[in-house]
Backbone as CSV, one residue per row, in Angstrom:
resi,resn,N_x,N_y,N_z,CA_x,CA_y,CA_z,C_x,C_y,C_z
1,MET,-19.091,23.342,-6.140,-17.778,23.838,-6.517,-16.712,22.476,-6.285
2,LYS,-17.092,21.821,-5.136,-16.276,20.724,-4.693,-16.043,19.708,-5.868
3,ASP,-17.217,19.448,-6.660,-17.350,18.497,-7.623,-16.516,18.894,-8.773
4,LYS,-16.459,20.188,-9.021,-15.672,20.707,-10.219,-14.126,20.678,-9.873
5,LEU,-13.878,20.935,-8.752,-12.416,20.695,-8.375,-12.063,19.316,-8.486
6,PHE,-12.838,18.517,-7.934,-12.638,16.855,-8.021,-12.310,16.554,-9.343
7,LYS,-13.247,16.909,-10.127,-13.312,16.644,-11.629,-11.981,17.236,-12.218
8,TYR,-11.484,18.466,-11.938,-10.314,18.909,-12.331,-9.117,18.177,-11.831
9,TYR,-9.092,17.667,-10.744,-8.159,16.840,-10.160,-7.917,15.682,-10.817
10,LYS,-8.915,14.863,-10.980,-8.902,13.637,-11.765,-8.435,13.747,-13.135
11,ALA,-8.851,14.781,-13.801,-8.686,14.805,-15.247,-7.051,15.567,-15.315
12,SER,-6.587,16.399,-14.506,-5.554,17.175,-15.005,-4.434,17.046,-13.915
13,VAL,-4.800,16.597,-12.661,-3.668,16.919,-11.584,-3.272,15.654,-10.816
14,SER,-4.071,14.585,-11.020,-3.871,13.343,-10.313,-2.681,12.594,-10.988
15,GLY,-1.975,11.642,-10.047,-0.886,11.046,-10.641,-1.161,10.133,-11.900
16,LYS,-2.410,9.733,-12.079,-2.690,8.951,-13.303,-2.875,10.109,-14.398
17,ALA,-3.061,11.148,-14.212,-3.252,12.122,-15.464,-1.846,12.694,-15.642
18,LEU,-0.984,12.948,-14.770,0.305,13.642,-14.956,1.417,12.594,-15.221
19,ILE,1.373,11.412,-14.682,2.442,10.393,-14.819,1.995,8.992,-15.395
20,TYR,1.032,8.478,-14.887,0.739,7.137,-15.208,0.071,6.891,-16.553
21,SER,-0.606,8.017,-17.008,-1.171,7.918,-18.348,-0.074,7.774,-19.366
22,TYR,1.145,7.899,-19.163,2.136,8.027,-20.197,2.858,6.581,-20.099
23,MET,2.424,5.890,-19.124,3.035,4.303,-19.069,1.914,3.562,-18.563
24,PRO,0.723,3.506,-19.439,-0.452,2.633,-18.947,-0.240,1.086,-18.861
25,ILE,0.537,0.535,-19.910,0.718,-0.922,-19.662,1.563,-1.209,-18.619
26,PHE,2.755,-0.557,-18.399,3.594,-1.027,-17.188,2.801,-0.585,-15.942
27,HIS,2.210,0.458,-15.970,1.462,0.748,-14.577,0.313,-0.430,-14.234
28,LYS,-0.368,-0.931,-15.162,-1.271,-2.104,-15.116,-0.581,-3.348,-14.539
29,PHE,0.693,-3.619,-15.301,1.390,-4.707,-15.051,1.950,-4.643,-13.528
30,TYR,2.317,-3.586,-13.081,2.953,-3.272,-11.856,1.852,-3.852,-10.776
31,PHE,0.606,-3.265,-10.880,-0.338,-3.674,-9.955,-0.894,-5.199,-10.110
32,PHE,-0.614,-5.751,-11.251,-0.857,-7.089,-11.494,0.078,-8.081,-10.661
33,VAL,1.244,-7.463,-10.760,2.418,-8.292,-9.982,2.033,-7.974,-8.479
34,VAL,1.517,-6.912,-7.933,1.247,-6.605,-6.507,0.321,-7.728,-6.157
35,TYR,-0.786,-7.816,-6.909,-1.885,-8.913,-6.583,-1.501,-10.183,-6.667
36,LEU,-0.574,-10.542,-7.728,-0.059,-11.803,-7.750,0.754,-11.967,-6.472
37,SER,1.538,-10.993,-6.123,2.279,-11.411,-4.812,1.540,-11.720,-3.560
38,LEU,0.363,-11.038,-3.538,-0.493,-11.221,-2.434,-1.123,-12.660,-2.432
39,LEU,-1.444,-13.013,-3.649,-2.037,-14.495,-3.925,-0.997,-15.422,-3.642
40,ALA,0.398,-15.137,-3.991,1.455,-16.174,-3.595,1.549,-16.326,-2.136
41,VAL,1.548,-15.115,-1.429,1.685,-15.256,0.018,0.447,-16.030,0.615
42,ILE,-0.618,-15.911,0.216,-1.812,-16.880,0.733,-1.635,-18.288,0.222
43,SER,-1.021,-18.405,-0.886,-0.791,-19.830,-1.380,0.296,-20.456,-0.501
44,THR,1.275,-19.773,-0.234,2.341,-20.341,0.580,1.754,-20.671,2.042
45,GLY,0.822,-19.942,2.532,0.224,-20.378,3.908,-0.566,-21.574,3.711
46,LEU,-1.501,-21.746,2.538,-2.241,-22.803,2.399,-1.358,-24.154,2.002
47,SER,-0.243,-23.931,1.488,0.490,-25.012,1.100,0.997,-25.959,2.279
48,VAL,0.884,-25.272,3.491,1.194,-26.095,4.636,0.307,-27.205,4.799
49,ILE,-0.992,-26.959,4.590,-2.091,-27.954,4.852,-1.684,-29.177,4.099
50,SER,-1.210,-29.297,2.869,-0.892,-30.332,1.981,0.577,-30.874,2.053
51,ILE,1.180,-30.495,3.195,2.784,-30.742,3.118,3.112,-32.297,2.974
52,THR,1.875,-33.103,3.565,2.270,-34.577,3.449,1.968,-35.127,2.153
53,SER,0.913,-34.633,1.442,0.609,-35.180,-0.069,1.547,-34.392,-1.035
54,ILE,1.840,-33.204,-0.868,2.656,-32.527,-1.832,3.698,-31.659,-1.214
55,PRO,4.796,-32.320,-0.746,5.693,-31.676,0.017,6.670,-30.463,-0.651
56,MET,6.496,-30.583,-2.021,7.392,-29.645,-2.732,6.487,-28.376,-3.078
57,TRP,5.230,-28.347,-2.632,4.351,-27.233,-2.859,4.663,-26.099,-2.132
58,ILE,5.119,-26.246,-0.967,5.503,-25.144,-0.054,6.834,-24.605,-0.503
59,VAL,7.792,-25.400,-1.099,9.032,-25.091,-1.561,8.901,-24.153,-2.835
60,ILE,8.006,-24.498,-3.672,7.812,-23.850,-4.978,7.034,-22.591,-4.751
61,SER,5.997,-22.618,-3.906,5.196,-21.578,-3.571,6.017,-20.349,-2.858
62,LEU,6.778,-20.787,-1.839,7.571,-19.968,-1.176,8.574,-19.394,-2.206
63,SER,9.327,-20.156,-2.991,10.179,-19.597,-3.980,9.575,-18.432,-4.930
64,ILE,8.286,-18.874,-5.399,7.565,-17.873,-6.241,7.232,-16.451,-5.654
65,THR,6.742,-16.846,-4.205,6.628,-15.502,-3.545,7.825,-14.547,-3.380
66,VAL,9.022,-15.157,-3.012,10.291,-14.475,-2.912,10.577,-13.696,-4.239
67,LEU,10.332,-14.556,-5.366,10.700,-13.959,-6.701,9.736,-12.757,-6.872
68,LEU,8.514,-12.810,-6.684,7.710,-11.754,-6.791,7.882,-10.626,-6.193
69,VAL,8.265,-10.658,-4.892,8.703,-9.569,-3.968,9.874,-8.939,-4.569
70,LEU,10.990,-9.677,-5.111,12.152,-9.281,-5.575,11.875,-8.478,-6.969
71,SER,10.750,-9.105,-7.675,10.216,-8.436,-8.985,9.765,-6.963,-8.602
72,LEU,9.001,-6.985,-7.577,8.330,-5.669,-7.152,9.486,-4.601,-6.839
73,ILE,10.637,-5.170,-6.236,11.676,-4.147,-5.769,12.173,-3.576,-7.221
74,VAL,12.514,-4.486,-8.173,13.014,-4.134,-9.465,12.045,-3.163,-10.208
75,LEU,10.710,-3.543,-10.133,9.779,-2.751,-10.902,9.520,-1.431,-10.252
76,ASN,9.708,-1.311,-8.870,9.634,0.100,-8.227,10.744,0.924,-8.914
77,ARG,11.990,0.412,-9.158,13.012,1.162,-9.522,12.723,1.629,-11.143
78,ILE,12.156,0.535,-11.810,11.877,0.895,-13.141,10.906,2.010,-13.238
79,MET,9.865,2.002,-12.447,8.667,3.053,-12.492,9.369,4.313,-11.951
80,ALA,10.388,4.406,-11.140,10.964,5.615,-10.776,11.735,6.249,-11.887
81,TYR,12.536,5.419,-12.615,13.283,5.868,-13.844,12.252,6.446,-15.076
82,LYS,11.213,5.593,-15.130,10.164,6.051,-16.150,9.489,7.316,-15.789
83,ALA,9.213,7.456,-14.361,8.441,8.708,-13.911,9.383,9.907,-14.120
84,MET,10.792,9.755,-14.011,11.741,10.828,-13.996,11.765,11.307,-15.551
85,LYS,11.774,10.424,-16.348,11.929,10.632,-17.805,10.831,11.342,-18.377
86,ILE,9.541,10.860,-17.765,8.298,11.693,-18.129,8.255,12.943,-17.570
87,LEU,8.703,13.370,-16.332,8.714,14.550,-15.941,9.560,15.601,-16.712
88,LYS,10.697,14.815,-17.079,11.609,15.756,-18.175,11.263,15.846,-19.454
89,ARG,10.512,14.841,-20.051,10.119,15.085,-21.356,8.859,15.786,-21.452
90,GLN,7.863,15.719,-20.623,6.522,16.367,-20.590,6.417,17.518,-20.035
91,TYR,7.274,17.752,-18.857,7.122,19.011,-18.150,8.326,19.739,-17.989
92,SER,9.388,19.284,-18.573,10.850,20.004,-18.702,11.390,20.059,-17.231
93,ILE,11.053,19.100,-16.502,11.545,19.197,-14.954,12.497,18.192,-14.792
94,ASN,13.626,18.591,-14.117,14.832,17.636,-13.847,14.620,17.358,-12.543
95,THR,14.852,15.990,-12.246,14.780,15.390,-10.858,15.546,14.046,-11.034
96,ASN,15.575,13.246,-9.969,16.206,12.070,-9.877,15.156,10.978,-9.555
97,PRO,15.401,9.665,-9.705,14.442,8.669,-9.420,13.943,8.560,-7.970
98,LYS,14.922,9.057,-7.054,14.462,9.022,-5.594,13.576,10.192,-5.192
99,GLN,13.314,11.237,-6.063,12.838,12.316,-5.714,11.546,12.725,-6.661
100,TRP,11.237,11.799,-7.553,10.147,11.914,-8.513,8.933,12.257,-7.748
101,GLN,8.607,11.399,-6.735,7.197,11.658,-6.069,7.108,12.936,-5.290
102,GLY,8.057,13.263,-4.648,8.270,14.772,-4.203,8.015,15.800,-5.178
103,THR,8.593,15.671,-6.370,8.406,16.617,-7.394,6.878,16.524,-8.090
104,LEU,6.480,15.404,-8.027,5.005,15.296,-8.474,4.071,15.963,-7.306
105,SER,4.378,15.805,-6.187,3.553,16.320,-5.306,3.639,17.977,-5.280
106,GLU,4.746,18.374,-5.545,4.877,19.804,-5.621,4.153,20.372,-6.977
107,MET,4.276,19.629,-7.962,3.342,19.999,-9.257,1.828,20.023,-8.943
108,GLN,1.303,19.059,-8.012,0.022,18.882,-7.888,-0.434,20.260,-6.892
109,ILE,0.576,20.448,-5.893,0.238,21.677,-5.186,0.004,22.934,-5.869
110,HIS,1.029,23.008,-6.885,1.040,24.249,-7.676,-0.229,24.414,-8.568
111,LEU,-0.510,23.287,-9.175,-1.826,23.299,-10.048,-3.007,23.516,-9.425
112,ILE,-3.234,22.936,-8.153,-4.331,23.143,-7.289,-4.565,24.450,-6.754
113,SER,-3.301,24.954,-6.377,-3.236,26.373,-6.060,-3.687,27.350,-7.115
114,GLU,-3.224,27.144,-8.147,-3.631,27.996,-9.297,-5.197,27.817,-9.431
115,TYR,-5.653,26.763,-9.476,-7.132,26.491,-9.643,-7.902,27.178,-8.436
116,LEU,-7.597,26.936,-7.463,-8.212,27.845,-6.284,-8.062,29.419,-6.459
117,ILE,-6.999,29.860,-6.798,-6.820,31.337,-6.841,-7.921,31.924,-8.134
118,GLU,-7.768,31.196,-9.224,-8.524,31.592,-10.342,-10.010,31.439,-10.102
119,ASN,-10.503,30.455,-9.155,-11.943,30.360,-8.807,-12.329,30.936,-7.487
120,GLY,-11.602,31.880,-6.984,-11.739,32.430,-5.746,-11.843,31.635,-4.497
121,LEU,-11.064,30.555,-4.420,-11.118,29.602,-3.260,-10.041,29.709,-2.534
122,TYR,-9.005,30.493,-2.805,-7.716,30.442,-2.164,-7.815,31.239,-0.724
123,SER,-8.321,30.684,0.088,-8.486,31.259,1.489,-8.693,30.034,2.434
124,LYS,-8.183,30.493,3.820,-8.024,29.294,4.692,-9.452,28.653,4.960
125,TRP,-10.485,29.450,5.304,-11.748,28.963,5.601,-12.499,28.278,4.516
126,LYS,-12.137,28.582,3.199,-12.842,27.941,2.008,-12.127,26.634,1.802
127,ILE,-10.859,26.567,2.062,-10.054,25.240,1.817,-10.347,24.325,2.991
128,GLU,-10.635,24.903,4.182,-11.006,24.078,5.319,-12.420,23.455,5.067
129,LYS,-13.386,24.319,4.555,-14.663,23.781,4.097,-14.669,22.648,3.229
130,LEU,-13.720,22.879,2.136,-13.592,21.855,1.032,-13.026,20.472,1.560
131,LEU,-12.060,20.628,2.604,-11.528,19.453,3.382,-12.517,18.767,4.072
132,ASP,-13.377,19.429,4.809,-14.466,18.723,5.637,-15.416,18.046,4.793
133,SER,-15.692,18.579,3.589,-16.580,17.965,2.823,-16.046,16.742,2.190
134,TYR,-14.763,16.693,1.699,-14.228,15.687,0.944,-14.115,14.478,2.120
135,ARG,-13.684,14.840,3.304,-13.426,13.967,4.212,-14.662,13.205,4.664
136,GLU,-15.776,14.033,4.756,-17.175,13.373,4.811,-17.457,12.430,3.713
137,ASP,-17.204,12.757,2.418,-17.434,11.930,1.375,-16.637,10.614,1.464
138,VAL,-15.422,10.733,1.927,-14.559,9.453,2.019,-15.186,8.560,3.136
139,LYS,-15.529,9.242,4.261,-16.178,8.417,5.422,-17.368,7.687,4.972
140,LYS,-18.226,8.303,4.087,-19.301,7.631,3.564,-19.235,6.389,2.509
141,LYS,-18.258,6.640,1.745,-17.977,5.787,0.720,-16.910,4.730,0.689
142,LYS,-16.113,5.031,1.906,-15.156,4.081,2.054,-15.450,2.759,2.719
143,LEU,-14.760,1.564,2.103,-15.197,0.337,2.550,-14.911,0.183,4.063
144,PRO,-15.609,-0.500,4.833,-15.365,-0.877,6.311,-14.143,-1.568,6.462
145,PRO,-13.184,-1.272,7.225,-11.857,-1.916,7.394,-12.206,-3.314,7.990
146,LEU,-11.332,-4.318,7.542,-11.328,-5.610,7.991,-10.944,-5.518,9.399
147,VAL,-10.926,-6.700,10.095,-10.565,-6.907,11.560,-9.121,-6.469,11.613
148,ALA,-8.685,-5.736,12.627,-7.282,-5.460,12.692,-6.468,-6.703,12.831
149,PRO,-5.192,-6.555,12.280,-4.355,-7.747,12.302,-4.204,-8.281,13.735
150,GLY,-3.892,-7.504,14.698,-3.577,-7.847,16.114,-4.879,-8.534,16.702
151,ILE,-6.053,-7.958,16.495,-7.273,-8.549,17.064,-7.463,-9.761,16.405
152,LEU,-7.122,-10.013,15.030,-7.583,-11.198,14.498,-6.647,-12.303,14.912
153,LEU,-5.278,-11.903,15.179,-4.375,-12.944,15.783,-4.809,-13.292,17.190
154,ALA,-5.305,-12.322,17.936,-5.845,-12.605,19.507,-6.891,-13.486,19.372
155,ILE,-7.845,-13.363,18.628,-9.036,-14.263,18.629,-8.704,-15.477,17.989
156,SER,-7.720,-15.580,17.262,-7.331,-16.790,16.644,-6.362,-17.879,17.339
157,ILE,-6.012,-17.167,18.535,-4.820,-17.929,19.276,-5.474,-19.248,19.771
158,PRO,-6.717,-19.380,20.247,-7.173,-20.794,20.820,-7.194,-21.783,19.664
159,ASN,-7.715,-21.250,18.400,-7.482,-22.180,17.329,-6.208,-22.661,16.852
160,ILE,-5.203,-21.556,16.889,-3.961,-21.804,16.479,-3.246,-22.799,17.469
161,THR,-3.542,-22.577,18.654,-2.925,-23.673,19.784,-3.467,-24.911,19.593
162,GLN,-4.732,-25.093,19.207,-5.179,-26.557,18.808,-4.654,-27.157,17.560
163,LEU,-4.461,-26.241,16.617,-3.756,-26.601,15.438,-2.371,-26.978,15.679
164,VAL,-1.501,-26.286,16.443,-0.149,-26.550,16.609,0.049,-27.840,17.475
165,THR,-0.749,-28.052,18.481,-0.824,-29.307,19.220,-1.059,-30.521,18.415
166,ARG,-2.062,-30.576,17.455,-2.394,-31.552,16.643,-1.275,-31.759,15.509
167,ALA,-0.837,-30.728,15.038,0.358,-30.723,14.089,1.426,-31.469,14.676
168,TYR,1.803,-31.129,15.817,3.113,-31.777,16.536,2.800,-33.240,16.725
169,THR,1.665,-33.460,17.214,1.184,-34.867,17.639,1.242,-35.617,16.319
170,TYR,0.659,-35.192,15.193,0.523,-35.993,14.039,1.757,-36.456,13.499
171,PHE,2.575,-35.209,13.264,3.929,-35.485,12.370,4.870,-36.207,13.222
172,ASN,4.871,-36.390,14.600,5.760,-37.058,15.358,5.539,-38.562,15.403
173,PHE,4.427,-39.031,14.812,4.381,-40.488,14.498,5.085,-40.921,13.450
174,GLU,5.914,-41.987,13.535,6.817,-42.393,12.656,6.180,-42.479,11.085
175,GLU,5.085,-42.901,11.104,4.439,-43.282,9.746,4.008,-41.994,9.086
176,ASN,3.828,-40.850,9.893,3.394,-39.663,9.213,4.447,-38.653,8.827
177,ILE,5.831,-39.030,9.213,7.005,-38.221,8.961,7.233,-38.233,7.523
178,PRO,7.216,-36.880,6.865,7.442,-36.749,5.386,8.755,-37.471,5.052
179,GLU,8.757,-38.040,3.745,9.897,-38.791,3.476,11.062,-37.895,3.331
180,PHE,10.915,-36.771,2.711,11.993,-35.813,2.510,12.890,-35.409,3.997
181,MET,11.951,-35.533,5.014,12.507,-35.245,6.380,13.238,-36.441,6.896
182,LYS,12.830,-37.787,6.580,13.426,-38.820,6.962,14.914,-39.009,6.451
183,GLN,15.117,-38.368,5.366,16.407,-38.495,4.793,17.475,-37.581,5.515
184,THR,17.167,-36.819,6.168,18.024,-36.062,6.936,18.591,-36.673,8.238
185,GLU,19.675,-36.126,8.858,20.208,-36.712,10.044,19.344,-36.091,11.179
186,ASN,19.297,-36.787,12.353,18.580,-36.308,13.562,17.275,-35.576,12.981
187,TYR,16.423,-36.335,12.224,15.187,-35.875,11.689,14.129,-35.624,12.823
188,PRO,14.048,-36.276,13.931,13.104,-35.891,14.840,13.319,-34.359,15.315
189,ILE,14.496,-34.101,15.640,14.779,-32.530,15.960,14.486,-31.689,14.757
190,ASN,15.059,-32.097,13.654,14.843,-31.328,12.385,13.236,-31.147,12.041
191,LEU,12.565,-32.143,12.274,11.082,-32.209,11.949,10.447,-31.089,12.803
192,ASN,10.731,-31.341,14.235,9.983,-30.208,15.040,10.508,-28.742,14.828
193,LEU,11.793,-28.561,14.637,12.188,-27.403,14.143,11.477,-26.810,12.908
194,PHE,11.370,-27.667,12.052,10.617,-27.381,10.789,9.306,-26.991,10.857
195,LEU,8.677,-27.706,11.856,7.171,-27.356,12.190,7.091,-26.124,12.851
196,PHE,8.015,-25.763,13.792,7.929,-24.510,14.429,7.994,-23.340,13.300
197,VAL,9.054,-23.541,12.516,9.192,-22.338,11.458,8.033,-22.115,10.582
198,VAL,7.435,-23.336,10.174,6.232,-23.239,9.240,5.118,-22.703,9.946
199,ILE,4.922,-23.192,11.207,3.681,-22.474,11.850,3.860,-20.994,12.157
200,PHE,4.914,-20.661,12.554,5.449,-19.282,12.859,5.218,-18.550,11.580
201,VAL,5.776,-18.883,10.370,5.609,-18.191,9.053,4.188,-18.163,8.767
202,LEU,3.396,-19.100,8.950,2.136,-19.294,8.571,1.220,-18.141,9.437
203,SER,1.583,-17.969,10.824,0.869,-17.030,11.584,1.172,-15.706,11.184
204,ALA,2.441,-15.436,10.887,2.950,-14.017,10.458,2.229,-13.859,9.044
205,MET,2.024,-14.643,8.115,1.506,-14.396,6.734,0.138,-14.060,6.832
206,MET,-0.565,-14.809,7.934,-1.849,-14.482,7.998,-2.235,-13.066,8.487
207,VAL,-1.413,-12.671,9.518,-1.402,-11.205,9.975,-1.127,-10.315,8.835
208,ALA,-0.038,-10.511,8.130,0.556,-9.598,7.076,-0.437,-9.625,5.909
209,THR,-1.111,-10.730,5.584,-2.280,-10.736,4.600,-3.173,-9.821,4.764
210,VAL,-3.771,-9.849,5.986,-4.808,-8.991,6.412,-4.471,-7.484,6.328
211,ALA,-3.194,-7.193,6.814,-2.706,-5.849,6.843,-2.399,-5.311,5.505
212,ILE,-1.964,-6.281,4.709,-1.688,-5.760,3.450,-3.049,-5.507,2.490
213,PHE,-3.972,-6.426,2.696,-5.146,-6.057,2.124,-6.060,-4.945,2.589
214,ASN,-5.853,-4.606,3.744,-6.571,-3.497,4.415,-5.974,-2.195,3.809
215,ARG,-4.662,-2.430,3.320,-4.043,-1.118,2.702,-4.316,-1.063,1.273
216,ILE,-4.415,-2.112,0.474,-4.564,-2.086,-1.068,-6.192,-2.277,-1.545
217,LYS,-7.056,-2.454,-0.398,-8.278,-2.847,-0.804,-8.907,-1.636,-1.699
218,ASP,-8.696,-0.503,-1.410,-9.261,0.675,-2.004,-8.713,0.683,-3.469
219,GLY,-7.378,0.300,-3.589,-6.705,0.260,-4.986,-7.501,-0.825,-5.791
220,ILE,-7.835,-2.024,-5.182,-8.562,-2.993,-5.828,-9.835,-2.655,-6.457
221,VAL,-10.625,-2.028,-5.457,-11.966,-1.427,-5.648,-11.954,-0.422,-6.828
222,GLU,-10.870,0.396,-6.795,-10.832,1.597,-7.824,-10.520,0.800,-9.122
223,ILE,-9.868,-0.342,-9.306,-9.560,-0.949,-10.622,-10.750,-1.742,-11.002
224,VAL,-11.595,-2.321,-10.178,-12.735,-3.124,-10.349,-14.008,-2.533,-10.751
225,GLU,-14.273,-1.325,-9.663,-15.358,-0.508,-10.061,-15.090,1.033,-10.235
226,ASN,-13.931,1.288,-10.562,-13.435,2.668,-10.899,-14.003,3.503,-9.842
227,ASN,-13.692,3.241,-8.569,-13.957,3.927,-7.316,-13.062,5.194,-7.247
228,ASP,-13.541,6.297,-6.757,-12.624,7.465,-6.723,-12.102,7.805,-5.359
229,GLY,-12.274,6.735,-4.424,-11.803,7.062,-3.032,-10.384,7.280,-3.021
230,PRO,-9.428,6.694,-3.623,-7.939,6.758,-3.367,-7.728,8.301,-4.159
231,LYS,-8.305,8.603,-5.094,-8.070,9.951,-5.883,-8.575,11.087,-4.815
232,ARG,-9.694,10.721,-4.177,-10.197,11.741,-3.257,-9.298,12.012,-2.090
233,GLU,-8.753,10.998,-1.653,-7.844,10.945,-0.433,-6.553,11.767,-0.879
234,ALA,-6.061,11.623,-2.138,-4.925,12.264,-2.733,-5.195,13.691,-2.778
235,LEU,-6.269,14.074,-3.116,-6.608,15.393,-3.332,-6.873,16.082,-1.907
236,ILE,-7.322,15.299,-0.961,-7.234,15.782,0.650,-5.881,16.093,1.030
237,GLU,-4.997,15.135,0.654,-3.670,15.311,1.120,-3.011,16.620,0.467
238,THR,-3.402,16.961,-0.793,-2.929,18.066,-1.495,-3.354,19.395,-0.827
239,LEU,-4.628,19.343,-0.640,-5.312,20.350,-0.020,-4.680,20.871,1.334
240,ASP,-4.437,19.680,2.146,-3.865,19.807,3.421,-2.486,20.612,3.314
241,ASN,-1.630,20.125,2.245,-0.479,20.788,2.037,-0.460,22.272,1.640
242,ILE,-1.552,22.547,0.819,-1.797,23.922,0.418,-2.257,24.837,1.764
243,LEU,-3.192,24.236,2.577,-3.560,24.968,3.638,-2.439,25.201,4.631
244,TYR,-1.518,24.232,4.845,-0.480,24.570,5.708,0.524,25.543,5.246
245,GLN,0.792,25.528,3.869,1.616,26.704,3.249,1.016,28.032,3.390
246,LEU,-0.354,28.066,3.433,-1.225,29.262,3.453,-1.136,29.996,4.860
247,LYS,-1.300,28.836,5.950,-1.227,29.415,7.191,0.298,29.830,7.603
248,GLU,1.108,29.181,6.966,2.662,29.470,7.352,2.843,30.807,6.771
249,LYS,2.474,31.048,5.680,2.650,32.597,4.993,1.724,33.562,5.690
250,SER,0.672,33.199,6.305,-0.095,34.076,7.037,0.743,34.607,8.179
251,ASN,1.405,33.449,8.843,2.050,33.758,10.047,3.229,34.553,9.924
252,GLU,3.959,34.418,8.823,5.109,35.116,8.343,4.774,36.721,8.206
253,GLU,3.635,36.811,7.418,3.205,38.171,7.253,2.693,38.837,8.656
254,GLU,2.177,38.217,9.360,1.651,38.639,10.847,2.957,39.092,11.533
255,TYR,3.887,38.319,11.344,5.227,38.554,12.159,5.855,39.780,11.660
256,ILE,5.837,39.959,10.300,6.413,41.113,9.686,5.675,42.480,10.021
257,GLN,4.306,42.275,10.013,3.534,43.634,10.302,3.644,43.907,11.923
258,SER,4.051,42.929,12.644,3.959,43.216,14.241,5.175,42.650,14.654
259,PRO,6.475,43.329,14.390,7.601,43.066,14.883,7.721,42.889,16.371
260,PRO,8.514,42.056,16.969,8.865,41.949,18.580,9.233,43.421,18.876
261,HIS,8.909,43.783,20.224,9.377,45.085,20.841,10.894,45.203,20.990
262,ARG,11.439,46.063,20.587,12.766,46.370,20.726,13.133,47.133,21.915
263,GLN,14.029,46.834,22.789,14.494,47.759,23.932,15.396,48.735,23.430
């Protein structure tokens, strides 16, 4: 039964079925920009290595990264407006761009609740059993997480310390100072300030890259291998909401049937 429910969710209730199937090109383009932004962040970090030979690379790479991030903000707003129009056109539901995800969640809860009722599964213990089964499937099929960002930074500190020391020593020799830096006033101070900012940004981007990839790796696998992990987790969240509503309703009925003692 759990397989039938999951197939029904994928075919008729998932975000892809209800919303994204009506904007397939935009949805794929959105994820393309997300992954491109991740690559741009990595490129910005790597550009520090070639700062002496290609000083403009870091400027160009950082500018592209900023533009991509701004593009994502714009694309998020466009997606919200598109989703709002789809909800109105396809399902006659009026909402606004800021609330479309909440509206979609309510639709999913309603559709799954109807399926559970029609198939005799709308009870606490049956939903809990389904949840346990799906969570076990997620645990078995989910990719192992990468090293936690904090741990990665901690074990990298000795190497980062060596890199920082060598970088400051190397670039403070007159012959190694980049030409664009020599053109500024008080360039020794500006150089060390610039090195501090670059090394700090590089360390932050390394941690951020691992954290971001940990969050989107399932989405990457879903696109590359058609993995069902993200959809299964979304179904688990929907069932959790249904179970919560069911328990809340049960508590209200129990309270009505057993009112507090009146003096």
